[in-house]
C-alpha positions, 0 to 999 in steps of 0.5 A: 952190834947195831944192824942196818940195810943200806941203800948206796951208790956213787962215791958218797955211797962208798965212803959212808958205807965204809964208815958203817963197816969201820964202826962195827955196824952189821950191814945185812944188805946193800941195795944199789944201782946197775950202772947206766950204759949211757952215763959216764962212770967217773965215780967209785963202785958201791958193788965193789966194796960189797964184794971185798967185804962179803956183804950181800947186795942187790940192784933192783930197778925199783926197790919199792915192791912187795918182794923187796919190802918183805925181804928187807923187813925180814932182816930185822935191822935196826937202821936203814941208811941211804947214801946217794941212792937215787930212787925215792924210798916209800913208807913200807921201806922206811917203816921196816926197820925199828930205829929209824931211816936216815939219808945223807944229802949233799948240801946244808939242808934245807938248801938245795933239797932234791936232785944234784944238789952240788951242781945247783949250788954251783950254778947259783953261785953259792959260797959254801955247801956240805953234807946233812944227815937227816931222818927220812920220811915220805917226803924228799929231803925234809926230815929233822936234822941229825948233823951237818958238815960245811965245806966252802965253794971257791969262785972258780971251783967246778961242780966236780971239785965241790963234789970231792969236798962234799964226799969228804964232808959226808964221811966226816958228818956220818962218822961224827953222828954215827955213835950218837945215833947207835947209842940213842943220844942223837939230838934231831932238829926240824928244818925250816923249809922256808930257808931253802927250795926243792930242785929237780934233776938237770939234763944236758939242755940245761947247759944252753948259755944264755948270753943276755946274762952277765959274765958271773952268771955264765961262768957259774953255769960253765963250772956247774956243768963242765967235765965230767958233765956234758958242758955249757954250749950255745948252738949255731947253724953250723956247729956248737960252741961249748965252754969248758973253763972260764974266769970272770975278769969283770962281773958286769961292766964295760957295756959298750963292748957287749956282744963281742968276742976277741982274741987278746993276749993270747986267750979268748975274751968274751963280753956277754951282752949281759955285761962283764968280761969272761976269759975263756980257758977251754973251749971247742967249736964243732968238736975242735979245740979253740985255742988260737987266733985262727980258731977264734977267727972261724967263729966270725959271723957264726955267733948270735946276731948280737955277737961279732968277732973283733 
């Protein structure tokens, strides 16, 4: 029986941990995170999987300490796996196992290396993404690839909808690759880092709308940061406009209407100054829903100077 130490969090952590258990891997310790009080916890619990399966687990603020490094080295595990664990693992941990450390990343590496890859993929209008199992080293997300599994991104998919696909892709990728890792027949290939880029973590302020972009770019932002994330927004002197759901009707045409918002056929139409036409399917201003002509007319005179209500 092969043995492993697992660093895991979130839905990918849950599903990939279950793949290891179903394959008979002896999981000797799981390292996970404490849930953050300030974060909306909409995902499954790695901790609960450990409790249900009698697996020892810890949740240190920092795993890269001599105490934890010594504890993990003493387990004598063959493999280390990281499944959506949020901390970088340094060399002593990566070298504490005899047969290598492997990470499951939520993109088709080398695309979107780094943090929140699904959100970045949606924001950049990517048409596909997926999950990549790769060998770990001290640099983030640049080790050789064991396997990948791709999923499509449809034009109106939100980041959460894409993430649900990536969870399945990660499970399928690990399930397909694991037997080869365990029996030593896996064939790894190096990444061509010139074909991708490294992306930082995102914060709430990254959801600010730039109305000088066209309708497609704004739509990609909306679906990248909509629920359960903070949303795409624009601040005005007496309130915040948040767009939760939009649909692109025209990418970049009709510049004669640029800078207008109107109520038409029982819905809100927005013509960004960058061109194109958006239908707003769900929005709020100062915490109140915008879903009638009267609601929208309240914005008259409150939009950016280049916007007016018609």
